C-alpha positions in Angstrom: 51.3 186.1 163.6 54.5 184.5 162.5 55.4 183.8 166.1 52.0 182.0 166.5 52.6 179.9 163.4 56.1 178.9 164.5 54.8 178.0 167.9 52.0 175.9 166.3 54.6 174.1 164.1 56.8 173.4 167.1 53.8 171.9 169.0 52.9 169.7 166.1 56.5 168.5 165.8 56.6 167.8 169.6 53.3 165.9 169.4 54.6 163.9 166.4 57.8 163.0 168.1 55.9 161.9 171.2 53.5 159.7 169.2 56.4 158.2 167.2 58.2 157.4 170.5 55.0 155.7 171.8 54.5 153.7 168.6 58.1 152.6 168.7 57.5 151.2 172.1 54.3 149.4 171.1 55.8 147.4 168.2 55.0 143.7 168.2 56.2 141.3 170.8 57.5 144.2 172.9 54.0 144.7 174.3 51.4 142.1 175.1 48.6 144.8 175.2 48.9 145.8 171.6 49.4 142.4 170.1 47.2 140.2 172.3 44.6 139.6 169.6 47.2 137.6 167.7 48.9 135.8 170.5 47.0 132.6 170.2 47.9 132.4 166.5 51.5 133.2 167.2 51.7 130.6 169.9 50.2 128.0 167.6 52.7 128.8 164.8 55.6 129.0 167.2 54.5 125.8 168.9 55.0 123.9 165.7 58.7 124.8 165.8 60.7 124.6 169.0 63.2 127.0 167.5 60.6 129.7 167.1 59.3 129.1 170.7 62.8 129.6 171.9 63.3 132.6 169.7 60.1 134.2 171.1 61.4 133.7 174.6 64.7 135.2 173.7 63.1 138.2 172.1 61.0 138.8 175.3 64.3 138.6 177.3 65.9 141.2 174.9 68.4 138.7 173.5 68.0 139.6 169.9 71.2 138.2 168.5 70.5 134.7 169.9 66.8 135.0 168.8 67.9 135.9 165.2 70.2 132.9 165.1 67.3 130.5 166.1 65.0 132.2 163.6 67.5 131.9 160.8 68.0 128.3 161.6 64.2 127.8 161.3 64.2 129.6 158.0 67.0 127.3 156.7 64.7 124.3 157.6 61.5 125.9 156.4 61.9 128.9 154.1 58.1 129.3 153.7 57.4 129.9 157.4 55.6 133.3 157.7 55.8 133.3 161.5 59.6 133.0 161.3 59.8 136.1 159.0 57.4 137.9 161.4 59.7 137.2 164.3 62.8 138.1 162.3 61.1 141.5 161.6 60.5 141.9 165.3 64.2 141.2 166.1 65.3 143.7 163.4 62.9 146.4 164.9 64.4 145.7 168.3 67.8 146.4 166.8 66.4 149.6 165.1 67.2 148.1 161.7 64.0 149.3 160.1 65.0 148.5 156.5 65.7 144.8 157.3 62.5 144.7 159.5 60.4 146.0 156.6 61.9 143.4 154.2 61.2 140.6 156.7 57.6 141.7 157.3 57.0 142.1 153.6 58.3 138.6 153.0 56.0 137.3 155.8 53.1 139.2 154.1 53.9 137.6 150.8 53.6 134.2 152.5 50.5 135.1 154.5 48.7 137.9 152.6 45.8 138.1 155.1 47.9 138.6 158.2 46.6 141.6 160.1 49.5 141.2 162.6 52.1 141.5 159.8 50.3 144.5 158.2 50.2 146.2 161.6 53.9 145.5 162.0 54.7 147.0 158.6 52.6 150.1 159.4 54.5 150.4 162.7 57.8 150.3 160.8 56.5 153.1 158.5 55.6 155.2 161.6 59.2 154.6 163.0 60.5 155.9 159.7 58.2 158.9 159.7 56.3 157.7 156.7 52.9 158.4 158.2 51.0 158.3 154.9 52.1 154.7 154.2 51.4 153.7 157.8 47.9 155.1 157.5 47.3 153.1 154.3 48.4 149.8 156.0 46.3 150.4 159.1 43.3 151.1 156.9 43.8 147.9 154.9 43.7 146.0 158.2 40.6 147.8 159.2 38.8 147.0 156.0 39.3 143.3 156.6 38.9 143.4 160.4 37.1 146.6 161.5 37.4 145.9 165.2 41.2 145.1 165.2 42.3 147.0 168.3 45.9 147.4 167.3 45.0 149.0 163.9 42.3 151.2 165.4 44.5 152.5 168.2 47.6 153.0 166.0 45.6 154.6 163.2 44.2 157.0 165.8 47.7 158.0 166.9 48.9 158.5 163.3 45.9 160.7 162.5 46.5 162.7 165.7 50.2 163.1 164.6 48.9 164.4 161.2 46.8 167.0 163.0 43.6 165.3 162.0 41.8 164.8 165.4 38.3 164.8 163.8 39.3 161.8 161.7 41.1 160.1 164.6 38.1 160.3 166.9 35.0 159.9 164.7 31.6 160.8 166.1 29.6 157.9 167.6 27.1 156.0 165.5 23.7 156.4 167.0 21.8 154.3 164.5 19.1 152.1 166.1 20.9 148.9 165.0 23.9 149.8 167.0 22.1 150.8 170.2 19.4 148.0 170.4 20.2 144.6 171.8 20.3 141.8 169.3 16.8 140.4 170.3 15.1 143.9 169.8 16.4 144.6 166.3 13.8 144.7 163.5 
């Protein structure tokens, strides 16, 4: 019986490390698939500043040092720019400096408290640090405000799977009539 329990713990640790590796890959800007719901907003914010537009391009090219310089220049000019702090956080994540990334994302959240993108980024940093309980809280905050946010739903599912809670990660479908009927046939 002890052997079975040890094997189960080893499997859970392996699953957790695999999920953490996947989430680290899917942190903002690094993947268009996970952040596409916010791309238009990011482009609009970045479009207002040529420095941030350049910084985004540099981040996509993996040139973090140059991107951070551009972002810091923008923050000197406009210290209340939430998008600049968001990009600074992304640059720090790319450098694996999670403490600095968390500080930048929290500052961005202070400037734009309703930003689902920033909350998702904070939660992803928590996942990278292995603080799954805090990550779950952040993803749930996003989902309370925006229940169909794909990034938060997907990443929350991964966190719940890593916590060995598959029943919570994949809830049963809602078969209520309001969900199944087309809009024109609803009572």
